[in-house]
C-alpha positions as CSV (number, residue, x, y, z in Angstrom):
1,M,127.3,-186.8,85.3
2,S,126.1,-186.3,88.9
3,N,128.2,-183.9,91.0
4,S,127.2,-185.8,94.1
5,L,129.3,-188.9,93.2
6,P,132.7,-189.0,95.0
7,L,134.6,-189.0,91.6
8,R,138.3,-188.5,91.6
9,P,139.0,-184.7,91.3
10,E,141.2,-185.1,88.2
11,L,138.3,-186.8,86.4
12,R,135.7,-184.1,87.1
13,G,134.6,-182.2,84.0
14,R,136.2,-184.6,81.6
15,S,134.4,-186.2,78.6
16,A,134.5,-189.8,77.8
17,Y,136.3,-190.9,74.5
18,G,133.9,-191.3,71.7
19,A,133.6,-190.6,68.0
20,P,130.0,-190.0,66.9
21,Q,128.2,-193.2,65.9
22,L,125.6,-192.0,63.5
23,D,123.4,-193.8,61.0
24,V,124.8,-192.4,57.8
25,T,125.6,-194.0,54.5
26,I,129.3,-193.0,54.4
27,R,131.3,-193.4,57.6
28,L,134.8,-192.0,57.3
29,N,135.4,-190.9,60.9
30,T,136.9,-193.8,62.8
31,N,139.7,-195.0,60.5
32,E,138.1,-198.5,60.1
33,N,139.0,-200.5,57.0
34,S,135.9,-200.3,54.9
35,W,136.8,-203.1,52.5
36,P,134.8,-206.3,52.8
37,L,136.5,-209.2,54.5
38,P,137.8,-211.9,52.2
39,D,135.8,-214.9,51.0
40,G,136.1,-217.8,53.4
41,L,137.1,-215.9,56.4
42,S,133.7,-215.9,58.1
43,Q,133.4,-219.6,57.5
44,A,136.8,-220.3,58.9
45,V,136.0,-218.2,62.0
46,A,132.7,-220.1,62.5
47,R,134.6,-223.5,62.2
48,A,137.3,-222.4,64.7
49,V,134.7,-221.1,67.2
50,G,132.7,-224.3,66.8
51,E,135.8,-226.3,67.7
52,V,136.4,-224.5,71.0
53,A,132.7,-223.8,71.9
54,G,132.4,-227.0,73.9
55,G,135.2,-225.9,76.2
56,L,133.9,-222.4,77.1
57,N,133.1,-223.7,80.6
58,R,136.9,-223.5,81.1
59,Y,139.0,-220.4,81.4
60,P,141.1,-219.4,78.3
61,D,144.8,-219.8,78.1
62,R,145.8,-216.9,80.2
63,D,149.2,-216.6,78.5
64,A,147.7,-216.8,74.9
65,A,150.8,-218.8,74.0
66,A,149.7,-219.9,70.5
67,L,148.5,-216.5,69.6
68,R,151.7,-214.9,70.7
69,S,153.7,-217.3,68.5
70,D,151.5,-216.4,65.5
71,L,152.0,-212.7,66.2
72,A,155.8,-213.1,66.4
73,A,155.8,-215.0,63.1
74,Y,153.7,-212.2,61.5
75,L,156.0,-209.3,62.7
76,G,159.3,-211.1,61.9
77,H,162.4,-209.2,63.0
78,D,163.5,-212.4,64.8
79,L,161.0,-211.8,67.5
80,T,159.9,-214.6,69.7
81,A,156.6,-215.4,71.5
82,A,158.2,-214.2,74.8
83,Q,158.5,-210.7,73.3
84,L,154.8,-210.5,72.2
85,W,151.8,-209.6,74.4
86,P,148.2,-209.3,73.3
87,A,145.1,-207.7,74.9
88,N,141.6,-206.4,74.1
89,G,142.6,-203.7,71.6
90,S,145.7,-201.6,71.8
91,N,144.0,-199.4,74.3
92,E,144.2,-202.2,76.9
93,I,147.8,-202.7,76.0
94,L,148.4,-199.0,76.7
95,Q,146.5,-199.2,79.9
96,Q,148.5,-202.1,81.1
97,L,151.7,-200.3,80.3
98,L,150.6,-197.2,82.3
99,Q,149.5,-199.4,85.2
100,A,152.9,-201.0,85.3
101,F,155.2,-198.0,84.6
102,G,153.0,-195.0,85.3
103,G,150.8,-194.2,88.2
104,A,150.6,-191.8,91.1
105,G,153.6,-189.6,91.4
106,R,154.8,-190.5,87.8
107,S,154.3,-188.7,84.5
108,A,153.9,-189.4,80.8
109,L,154.7,-187.2,77.8
110,G,153.4,-187.2,74.2
111,F,153.8,-185.0,71.2
112,T,150.4,-183.4,70.6
113,P,148.3,-183.4,68.6
114,S,148.3,-187.1,68.8
115,Y,146.1,-190.0,69.9
116,S,143.6,-188.6,72.4
117,M,143.6,-191.8,74.5
118,H,147.3,-191.4,75.5
119,P,146.6,-188.6,77.9
120,L,143.2,-190.0,78.9
121,I,144.5,-193.4,79.9
122,S,147.4,-191.7,81.6
123,L,144.9,-189.6,83.6
124,S,142.8,-192.7,84.5
125,T,145.9,-194.4,85.9
126,G,146.9,-191.4,88.0
127,T,149.8,-190.5,85.7
128,S,150.3,-186.8,85.1
129,W,150.7,-185.6,81.5
130,H,153.1,-183.3,79.6
131,D,152.6,-182.1,76.0
132,G,155.7,-182.3,73.9
133,P,156.4,-180.1,70.8
134,R,155.5,-180.7,67.2
135,E,156.6,-178.6,64.3
136,A,154.4,-176.5,62.0
137,D,154.1,-179.4,59.6
138,F,153.2,-181.7,62.5
139,G,156.5,-183.5,62.4
140,I,158.8,-184.1,65.4
141,D,162.3,-182.6,65.5
142,P,164.7,-185.0,67.2
143,A,166.6,-182.3,69.2
144,R,163.5,-180.5,70.4
145,A,161.9,-183.8,71.3
146,A,165.0,-184.9,73.3
147,A,165.0,-181.5,75.0
148,A,161.4,-181.9,76.1
149,V,162.2,-185.3,77.6
150,R,165.2,-183.9,79.3
151,E,163.1,-181.1,80.8
152,H,160.2,-183.2,82.1
153,R,161.9,-186.5,82.9
154,P,158.7,-188.5,82.2
155,D,158.4,-192.1,83.3
156,V,156.6,-192.9,80.0
157,V,157.0,-191.3,76.6
158,F,154.6,-191.9,73.7
159,V,155.7,-191.5,70.1
160,T,153.0,-192.2,67.5
161,S,154.1,-193.3,64.1
162,P,152.2,-192.9,61.8
163,N,150.6,-190.3,64.0
164,N,146.9,-190.0,64.6
165,P,145.3,-187.6,63.6
166,T,148.0,-186.1,61.3
167,G,149.1,-189.3,59.5
168,T,152.8,-188.3,59.8
169,A,155.5,-190.9,60.5
170,V,158.7,-190.2,62.4
171,S,162.2,-191.2,61.7
172,L,164.2,-193.7,63.7
173,E,166.4,-190.7,64.6
174,V,163.5,-189.3,66.6
175,I,163.0,-192.5,68.5
176,T,166.6,-193.0,69.3
177,A,167.0,-189.4,70.4
178,V,164.0,-189.7,72.7
179,Y,165.1,-193.1,74.1
180,A,168.6,-191.8,74.9
181,E,167.1,-189.1,77.1
182,A,164.2,-191.0,78.6
183,P,164.6,-192.3,82.1
184,G,161.7,-194.7,81.7
185,M,159.6,-196.4,79.0
186,V,159.3,-195.3,75.4
187,I,156.2,-196.5,73.7
188,V,156.0,-196.3,69.9
189,D,152.4,-196.6,68.9
190,E,152.3,-198.1,65.4
191,A,148.6,-198.7,65.0
192,Y,148.7,-197.6,61.3
193,A,152.2,-199.0,60.4
194,E,150.9,-201.3,57.6
195,F,149.7,-198.3,55.6
196,A,153.0,-196.4,55.6
197,R,154.6,-195.5,52.3
198,P,157.5,-197.7,51.1
199,G,160.7,-197.0,52.9
200,T,159.0,-195.8,56.1
201,P,160.9,-197.5,59.0
202,S,159.3,-199.3,61.9
203,A,160.6,-199.0,65.5
204,L,160.7,-202.8,65.5
205,E,164.1,-202.4,64.0
206,L,165.3,-200.8,67.2
207,L,164.0,-203.3,69.8
208,S,167.2,-205.4,70.1
209,G,169.2,-204.2,73.1
210,R,166.6,-201.6,74.2
211,E,164.8,-203.0,77.2
212,R,162.7,-199.9,77.8
213,L,161.4,-199.7,74.2
214,V,157.9,-200.9,73.3
215,V,156.1,-201.1,70.0
216,T,152.3,-201.4,70.0
217,R,150.2,-202.6,67.1
218,T,146.6,-203.5,66.4
219,M,144.5,-205.7,64.2
220,S,141.7,-203.1,64.0
221,K,143.1,-201.1,61.1
222,A,145.0,-202.8,58.3
223,F,143.5,-206.3,59.2
224,G,140.0,-204.8,59.1
225,M,139.2,-206.6,62.4
226,A,138.0,-203.6,64.5
227,G,135.2,-205.6,66.0
228,L,137.6,-208.3,67.2
229,R,139.4,-205.9,69.7
230,L,142.9,-207.3,69.4
231,G,145.9,-205.2,70.1
232,Y,149.4,-206.3,71.0
233,L,152.9,-205.2,71.7
234,A,156.5,-206.2,70.9
235,A,159.1,-205.6,73.6
236,D,161.8,-207.1,75.7
237,P,160.6,-210.3,77.5
238,A,161.1,-208.4,80.8
239,V,158.4,-206.0,79.8
240,V,156.0,-208.8,79.0
241,E,156.7,-210.3,82.4
242,A,156.0,-206.9,84.1
243,L,152.6,-206.6,82.4
244,Q,151.5,-209.9,83.8
245,L,151.6,-208.3,87.2
246,V,148.8,-205.9,86.2
247,R,146.8,-207.7,83.6
248,L,143.4,-209.0,84.8
249,P,143.2,-212.8,85.2
250,Y,142.3,-214.5,81.9
251,H,141.9,-211.1,80.3
252,L,141.8,-212.4,76.7
253,S,138.9,-214.7,75.9
254,T,139.1,-218.0,74.2
255,L,137.0,-216.7,71.3
256,T,139.2,-213.6,70.8
257,Q,142.3,-215.7,70.7
258,V,141.0,-218.3,68.3
259,V,139.5,-215.7,65.9
260,A,142.7,-213.6,66.0
261,R,144.6,-216.7,65.0
262,V,142.3,-217.3,62.1
263,A,142.7,-213.7,60.9
264,L,146.4,-214.1,61.1
265,S,146.2,-217.2,58.9
266,Y,144.3,-215.0,56.4
267,R,146.8,-212.1,56.6
268,H,147.8,-212.1,52.9
269,E,144.1,-211.8,51.9
270,L,143.3,-209.2,54.6
271,L,146.4,-207.1,53.9
272,A,145.7,-207.1,50.2
273,T,143.3,-204.2,50.9
274,V,146.1,-202.0,52.3
275,Q,147.3,-200.9,48.8
276,R,143.7,-200.2,47.7
277,V,143.1,-198.0,50.8
278,C,146.3,-196.1,50.1
279,E,145.3,-195.5,46.5
280,Q,142.0,-194.0,47.8
281,R,144.0,-191.9,50.3
282,D,146.2,-190.5,47.6
283,R,143.2,-190.0,45.3
284,I,141.5,-187.8,47.9
285,A,144.8,-185.9,48.5
286,A,145.2,-185.2,44.8
287,A,141.7,-183.8,44.5
288,L,141.8,-181.4,47.4
289,P,143.8,-178.5,45.9
290,E,141.0,-177.8,43.3
291,L,138.7,-177.4,46.3
292,G,141.0,-175.0,48.1
293,L,142.0,-177.6,50.6
294,R,145.3,-179.4,51.5
295,A,146.2,-182.6,53.2
296,V,149.1,-183.3,55.5
297,P,151.3,-186.0,53.8
298,S,150.0,-189.3,55.3
299,D,151.4,-192.7,56.1
300,A,148.1,-193.9,57.5
301,N,144.7,-194.8,56.2
302,F,143.4,-191.3,56.7
303,L,144.2,-187.7,55.9
304,L,144.2,-184.6,58.1
305,V,142.7,-182.0,55.7
306,G,143.2,-178.3,56.3
307,G,141.9,-175.1,54.8
308,F,138.4,-175.0,56.3
309,P,137.6,-171.5,57.6
310,D,135.0,-173.1,59.8
311,S,135.8,-176.8,60.3
312,H,132.8,-177.6,62.4
313,K,130.4,-176.1,59.9
314,A,132.2,-178.0,57.1
315,W,131.7,-181.2,59.2
316,Q,128.0,-180.5,59.4
317,V,127.7,-179.8,55.7
318,L,129.3,-183.1,54.9
319,L,127.1,-184.9,57.4
320,D,124.1,-183.3,55.8
321,H,125.2,-184.9,52.6
322,G,125.5,-188.3,54.2
323,V,129.3,-188.3,54.8
324,L,130.5,-188.6,58.4
325,V,134.1,-187.4,59.0
326,R,135.9,-186.5,62.2
327,D,136.0,-183.1,63.7
328,L,138.9,-183.1,66.2
329,E,138.7,-179.4,67.1
330,I,142.1,-178.7,65.3
331,A,141.4,-175.3,63.9
332,G,140.7,-175.4,60.2
333,H,141.1,-179.2,59.9
334,L,139.0,-182.3,59.6
335,R,140.2,-185.9,59.6
336,I,139.0,-188.1,56.8
337,T,139.4,-191.9,56.5
338,A,140.2,-193.4,53.2
339,G,137.8,-196.2,52.3
340,T,136.5,-197.8,49.2
341,P,136.2,-196.1,45.7
342,A,132.5,-195.7,46.2
343,E,133.1,-193.9,49.5
344,T,135.7,-191.7,47.9
345,D,133.2,-190.8,45.1
346,A,130.6,-189.8,47.7
347,L,133.1,-187.7,49.7
348,L,134.4,-185.9,46.6
349,A,130.8,-185.3,45.4
350,A,129.9,-183.8,48.8
351,L,133.0,-181.6,49.3
352,P,131.9,-178.9,46.8
353,A,128.8,-178.3,48.9
354,V,131.1,-176.9,51.6
355,H,131.8,-173.9,49.3
356,E,128.2,-173.0,49.3
357,A,128.0,-173.0,53.1
358,V,131.6,-171.7,53.7
359,P,132.2,-169.3,50.8
360,E,135.6,-168.2,52.0
361,L,136.9,-171.4,50.5
362,S,136.1,-170.2,47.0
363,S,138.8,-167.6,47.0
364,D,141.4,-170.3,47.6
365,R,140.1,-172.7,45.0
366,G,142.7,-173.9,42.6
367,Q,145.7,-173.0,44.7
368,S,148.2,-175.8,45.2
369,A,148.3,-177.6,48.5
370,S,151.3,-177.3,50.8
């Protein structure tokens, strides 16, 4: 990037977000849902698009009323359309929240390592950033989390559950402890909520009576609609009204709205893949100890795998064998998406090659994971 441009000082030297987009056979680096879309969905999308194509000379419904009603029905919890707000991916939702509640002279706090876009979007909106504490197992302790909020007094707090990149979910106790101390908004990022193990609670249970609490979701992961770019939030109606002050006019296209509604009508078929993905996640985790590796217990569609003496070298070895995973520069760890059985086969066939390139793993082989 040219140093002659009058770029804002806080953006100088920064790198844009981006996972490698490489032409490899097995792509397990961006937490997409690899399973094919159900029969009939593409035809239903084509019909729905055809029905609205003649009206594309007109602006879309800027309030996305029908889509918001469908999203409320999907989430349940007695939510109404007035409590739902969609945008172009959950990243735009996060950006709108920071535009409304962050900004110059304000701050945000998140518990790192977590989703890398939280601090980046904060920075882009002029919101300063604080790192909150995680425990050695990547969990969040309610008392320590509350103390961090009390110390920094952030205007926005991010709690990610299940967390990316660790896969760990948080208890409702953590969220209530943070909310009790937070002077501003508390955003619970639940992008991977549908993959959580049975009994894992959702912050949707806490929305009633908490005006400053927001829960964000996406259709990119469990729904397998990453190319659609549809994220949304559930919150008090006052939050939705506030976001309409900062959203761009007609921000959500007619085509996005209609395709999202079709996908929601196919939700039972689309979400049928969730259990299959979880089975592959657990299959990978079970195979790792024999390779001298260990996985953080995950409630998402991926695993944070530790035990690599040189994680970047291990990443390259896997890539050389046609398997692309994510190197997030967390020492000794790689993040691996769970996909189809064939993709798991390819991953497990490639992992032993890491031993040849990184022989230090061999001495740990056979030890149980922790």
